[in-house]
C-alpha positions in Angstrom: -66.8 -26.0 -127.1 -67.8 -26.5 -123.4 -70.7 -24.0 -123.6 -72.9 -26.0 -126.0 -72.6 -29.2 -127.9 -73.7 -27.5 -131.1 -71.1 -24.8 -131.6 -72.3 -23.5 -134.9 -75.8 -22.9 -133.5 -74.3 -20.9 -130.6 -72.1 -18.8 -132.9 -75.1 -18.3 -135.2 -77.3 -17.4 -132.2 -74.7 -15.0 -130.9 -75.0 -13.0 -134.2 -78.7 -13.0 -134.8 -80.5 -13.7 -131.5 -81.7 -11.1 -129.0 -79.3 -10.3 -126.1 -81.8 -11.8 -123.5 -82.2 -15.0 -125.5 -78.5 -15.2 -125.9 -78.0 -15.0 -122.1 -80.6 -17.7 -121.7 -78.7 -20.0 -124.1 -75.4 -19.3 -122.3 -76.9 -20.2 -118.9 -78.4 -23.4 -120.2 -75.0 -24.4 -121.7 -73.4 -23.7 -118.4 -75.8 -25.8 -116.6 -75.2 -28.7 -119.1 -71.4 -28.3 -118.5 -71.9 -28.6 -114.7 -74.1 -31.7 -115.2 -71.4 -33.2 -117.4 -68.7 -32.4 -114.8 -70.7 -34.1 -112.1 -71.1 -37.1 -114.2 -67.4 -37.2 -114.9 -66.7 -37.1 -111.1 -69.1 -40.0 -110.5 -67.4 -42.1 -113.2 -64.0 -41.3 -111.7 -65.2 -42.4 -108.3 -66.6 -45.5 -109.8 -63.3 -46.3 -111.6 -61.4 -45.8 -108.3 -63.8 -48.2 -106.4 -63.4 -50.8 -109.1 -59.6 -50.3 -109.0 -59.6 -50.8 -105.2 -61.7 -53.9 -105.6 -59.4 -55.2 -108.3 -56.4 -54.7 -106.1 -58.2 -56.6 -103.1 -59.0 -59.5 -105.5 -55.3 -59.6 -106.6 -54.1 -59.8 -103.0 -56.7 -62.4 -102.1 -55.5 -64.6 -105.0 -51.9 -64.2 -104.1 -52.8 -65.3 -100.4 -54.7 -68.2 -101.7 -51.8 -69.2 -103.9 -49.3 -69.0 -101.0 -51.7 -71.0 -98.7 -52.0 -73.7 -101.4 -48.2 -73.9 -101.6 -47.9 -74.3 -97.7 -50.5 -77.1 -97.8 -48.6 -78.9 -100.5 -45.4 -78.8 -98.4 -47.0 -80.1 -95.3 -47.1 -84.0 -95.0 -50.6 -85.3 -95.6 -52.1 -87.7 -92.7 -52.4 -91.3 -93.7 -55.7 -92.1 -94.9 -57.5 -94.7 -92.8 -58.7 -97.6 -94.8 -62.5 -98.3 -94.5 -63.4 -101.1 -92.2 -64.9 -104.1 -93.8 -68.6 -104.6 -93.2 -69.1 -106.7 -90.1 -71.0 -109.9 -90.7 -74.0 -110.8 -88.5 -72.2 -113.8 -87.1 -69.3 -111.5 -85.9 -71.8 -109.1 -84.4 -73.3 -111.9 -82.4 -69.9 -113.0 -81.4 -68.8 -109.5 -80.2 -72.1 -109.2 -78.3 -71.6 -112.5 -76.6 -68.0 -111.6 -75.5 -69.2 -108.2 -74.1 -70.7 -109.7 -71.0 -67.5 -111.7 -70.3 -65.6 -108.4 -70.5 -67.9 -106.7 -68.2 -67.8 -109.6 -65.8 -64.0 -109.9 -65.8 -62.5 -109.1 -62.3 -60.8 -105.8 -61.8 -57.2 -105.7 -60.3 -57.4 -105.2 -56.6 -56.6 -101.8 -55.3 -53.4 -101.1 -53.3 -53.8 -101.5 -49.5 -52.8 -97.9 -48.9 -55.5 -96.4 -51.2 -58.0 -98.9 -49.8 -57.2 -97.8 -46.3 -57.4 -94.1 -47.1 -60.8 -94.6 -48.8 -62.1 -96.5 -45.8 -60.8 -94.1 -43.2 -62.0 -91.0 -45.2 -65.4 -91.1 -43.6 -64.5 -92.8 -40.3 -64.4 -90.8 -37.0 -60.8 -90.4 -35.8 -62.0 -90.7 -32.2 -63.3 -94.3 -32.9 -60.0 -95.1 -34.6 -58.2 -93.9 -31.5 -60.4 -95.8 -29.1 -60.1 -99.1 -31.0 -56.3 -98.7 -31.3 -56.1 -97.9 -27.5 -57.7 -101.3 -26.9 -55.2 -102.9 -29.2 -57.2 -103.5 -32.3 -55.9 -101.8 -35.5 -58.0 -102.9 -38.6 -55.5 -101.3 -40.9 -52.7 -103.7 -39.9 -55.2 -106.5 -40.0 -55.9 -105.7 -43.6 -52.3 -105.6 -44.4 -51.5 -109.1 -42.8 -54.7 -110.5 -44.1 -53.6 -110.1 -47.8 -50.5 -112.1 -47.2 -51.2 -115.4 -45.4 -53.4 -116.8 -42.8 -50.6 -117.7 -40.3 -49.6 -114.0 -40.1 -53.2 -112.9 -39.7 -53.7 -115.5 -36.9 -50.6 -114.4 -35.2 -51.8 -110.8 -35.2 -55.1 -111.7 -33.7 -53.2 -113.6 -31.0 -51.2 -110.4 -30.3 -54.4 -108.4 -30.1 -55.8 -110.8 -27.5 -52.7 -110.8 -25.5 -52.3 -107.0 -25.6 -55.8 -106.4 -24.5 -55.6 -108.9 -21.7 -52.3 -107.6 -20.5 -53.6 -104.0 -20.3 -56.8 -105.2 -18.4 -54.7 -107.2 -15.9 -52.2 -104.4 -15.4 -55.0 -102.0 -14.4 -56.4 -104.6 -12.0 -52.9 -105.2 -10.6 -52.4 -101.4 -10.2 -55.6 -101.1 -8.3 -54.8 -104.0 -6.2 -51.4 -102.5 -5.2 -53.0 -99.2 -4.5 -55.5 -100.8 -2.2 -53.2 -103.1 -0.3 -49.6 -102.6 -1.5 -46.7 -104.3 0.0 -45.2 -101.0 1.3 -48.7 -99.6 2.3 -48.2 -96.5 0.1 -49.4 -97.8 -3.2 -46.9 -95.6 -5.1 -46.0 -98.4 -7.5 -49.6 -99.0 -8.2 -50.2 -95.5 -9.1 -47.1 -95.6 -11.3 -48.4 -98.8 -13.0 -51.8 -97.2 -13.6 -50.4 -94.1 -15.0 -48.0 -96.0 -17.3 -50.8 -98.2 -18.4 -52.8 -95.2 -19.4 -49.8 -93.7 -21.2 -49.2 -96.9 -23.1 -52.9 -96.9 -24.3 -52.4 -93.4 -25.4 -49.3 -94.6 -27.4 -51.4 -97.4 -28.9 -54.1 -94.9 -29.9 -51.8 -92.5 -31.4 -50.3 -95.4 -33.5 -53.8 -96.1 -34.7 -54.3 -92.6 -35.9 -50.8 -92.5 -37.5 -51.3 -95.6 -39.7 -54.9 -94.5 -40.5 -53.9 -91.1 -41.8 -50.6 -92.3 -43.4 -50.9 -96.0 -44.2 -47.4 -97.6 -44.3 -46.5 -100.1 -47.1 -46.6 -103.8 -46.7 -42.9 -104.1 -45.6 -43.3 -101.5 -42.7 -46.8 -102.3 -41.6 -45.9 -105.0 -39.1 -42.7 -103.3 -38.1 -44.6 -100.2 -37.0 -46.9 -102.4 -34.9 -43.8 -104.0 -33.4 -42.2 -100.6 -32.5 -45.5 -99.5 -30.9 -45.8 -102.6 -28.8 -42.2 -102.5 -27.8 -42.8 -98.9 -26.5 -45.9 -100.2 -24.7 -43.9 -103.0 -23.1 -41.3 -100.7 -21.5 -44.0 -98.3 -20.3 -46.6 -100.7 -19.0 -45.0 -104.1 -18.5 -41.8 -102.5 -17.0 -43.9 -100.9 -14.3 -45.8 -104.2 -13.8 -42.5 -106.1 -13.2 -41.5 -103.6 -10.6 -44.9 -104.1 -8.8 -44.6 -107.9 -9.1 -41.0 -107.9 -7.9 -41.9 -105.8 -4.8 -44.9 -108.0 -3.8 -44.6 -110.4 -0.8 -46.1 -113.7 0.1 -47.8 -116.1 -2.3 -48.7 -114.6 -5.7 -52.4 -114.1 -6.3 -54.2 -115.2 -9.4 -54.1 -111.6 -10.8 -50.3 -111.5 -10.2 -49.7 -114.9 -11.9 -51.7 -114.0 -15.0 -50.1 -110.6 -15.3 -46.6 -112.3 -14.9 -47.0 -114.7 -17.9 -48.8 -112.0 -20.0 -45.8 -109.8 -19.4 -43.3 -112.5 -20.4 -45.3 -113.3 -23.6 -45.4 -109.6 -24.7 -41.7 -108.9 -23.8 -40.4 -112.0 -25.8 -42.6 -111.6 -28.8 -42.1 -107.9 -29.5 -38.5 -107.4 -28.4 -37.4 -110.5 -30.4 -39.3 -109.6 -33.5 -37.7 -106.0 -33.4 -34.3 -107.4 -33.0 -34.9 -109.8 -35.9 -35.9 -106.8 -38.2 -32.7 -105.0 -37.2 -30.5 -107.9 -37.9 -32.2 -108.4 -41.3 -31.6 -104.8 -42.2 -28.0 -105.1 -41.2 -27.4 -108.4 -43.1 -29.2 -107.1 -46.2 -26.8 -104.1 -46.4 -29.4 -101.5 -46.0 -27.5 -100.1 -42.9 -24.5 -98.2 -44.3 -21.9 -95.8 -42.8 -20.5 -95.6 -39.4 -23.1 -93.4 -38.0 -25.9 -95.9 -39.3 -24.2 -98.8 -37.7 -23.7 -97.1 -34.4 -27.4 -95.9 -34.3 -28.6 -99.4 -35.3 -26.4 -101.0 -32.7 -27.8 -98.6 -30.1 -31.4 -99.4 -31.1 -30.6 -103.1 -30.9 -28.7 -103.2 -27.6 -31.0 -100.8 -25.6 -34.2 -102.7 -26.1 -32.7 -106.0 -26.0 -30.5 -105.3 -23.0 -33.3 -103.6 -21.2 -35.8 -106.5 -21.9 -33.4 -109.2 -20.8 -32.6 -107.4 -17.6 -36.3 -106.8 -16.7 -37.3 -110.3 -17.6 -34.3 -111.5 -15.4 -35.8 -109.5 -12.5 -39.3 -111.0 -13.2 -37.8 -114.6 -13.4 -35.7 -114.4 -10.3 -37.9 -112.3 -8.1 -41.3 -113.5 -9.1 -41.5 -116.8 -11.2 -38.8 -118.8 -9.3 -39.0 -117.1 -6.0 -40.2 -118.8 -2.9 -43.1 -117.5 -0.8 -40.8 -116.7 2.1 -38.2 -114.8 -0.1 -37.8 -111.1 0.6 -39.1 -108.7 -2.1 -36.7 -106.8 -4.4 -34.4 -104.6 -2.6 -30.8 -103.3 -2.4 -28.6 -102.5 -5.4 -30.7 -104.8 -7.6 -33.7 -102.7 -6.9 -31.8 -99.6 -7.7 -30.6 -101.0 -10.9 -34.1 -102.2 -11.9 -35.6 -98.7 -11.4 -32.7 -97.1 -13.4 -33.0 -99.6 -16.3 -36.9 -99.1 -16.3 -36.5 -95.3 -16.3 -34.0 -95.4 -19.2 -35.9 -97.7 -21.4 -39.3 -96.2 -20.6 -38.0 -92.7 -21.5 -35.9 -93.5 -24.5 -37.8 -96.4 -26.1 -41.3 -95.5 -25.1 -40.7 -91.8 -25.6 -39.1 -92.4 -29.1 -42.1 -94.5 -30.2 -44.5 -91.8 -28.9 -42.6 -89.1 -30.9 -42.5 -91.1 -34.1 -46.2 -91.9 -34.2 -47.3 -88.4 -33.0 -45.3 -86.9 -35.8 -46.8 -89.2 -38.3 -50.3 -88.7 -37.0 -49.9 -84.9 -37.3 -49.1 -84.9 -41.0 
């Protein structure tokens, strides 16, 4: 049956035909069988491809069905209602309100961020030199934002501080040139301490410029710096004035009252801040109370004793009274050394540490 589609013809041919013709017919039938087998193989391959496509379509349909079920289980977002069409009058009103919104004032920036922005491009050397002269624009901005009386008070302190430094230098040079003991050692001490006090003031300027304090601590930091300057500069000036003889000169008189002004203002302000902290309950624990008491007694006691020396030996002294001498002189030098080292040194350490951050 596979040799030829016409079996009867093949059988008849096998009986009557020539052997060579019979061989030709058999080869032709064999070729036809091979062609049919090749077609069957192609049909099988096509069926397999269609079967694979069908399976892929079935899987795709199943995945789509699962995805639809998941989407149905998820909560649908609320549909936003369409906005009503804006009338021309409303458009004109909104356009008229837009300039008002643009022109509305913005809230003022905090003092610390404003100070950091202003000092970002400013040379630190100029900040140090201005602060060494007694002028600190950072503190001025803080007090200017509060009230005019505090700002005016700061400007007064700036003038007094600068004048006191200038007359201390002049007094030091005067004592070095014609001192009462002829050596000029106290004049050199005053000149050195005045320079050290200006360095402390400059370091304070760098500290508050790089790390601006908040409003509550701005003026307190200034008072701490000036208190340290007082014990460094004005303490040495008191010793020079107390050791002078004869009628006081104009330079000595001006330096005397500038020293009294600085001492009373800065020391009393610092003591007031300590008392306020204590009364408000912000000083807690035995250690805190002892440390606060030490910080209060040392500056206050040292300032009172040095101002007592200035009053008895300079302000209320007669022209023929002897200069400071004896045990009182030793006590004056001891008190000055202790307060200059602890109070002035502590202030220098605090602001150097703050400026290095």
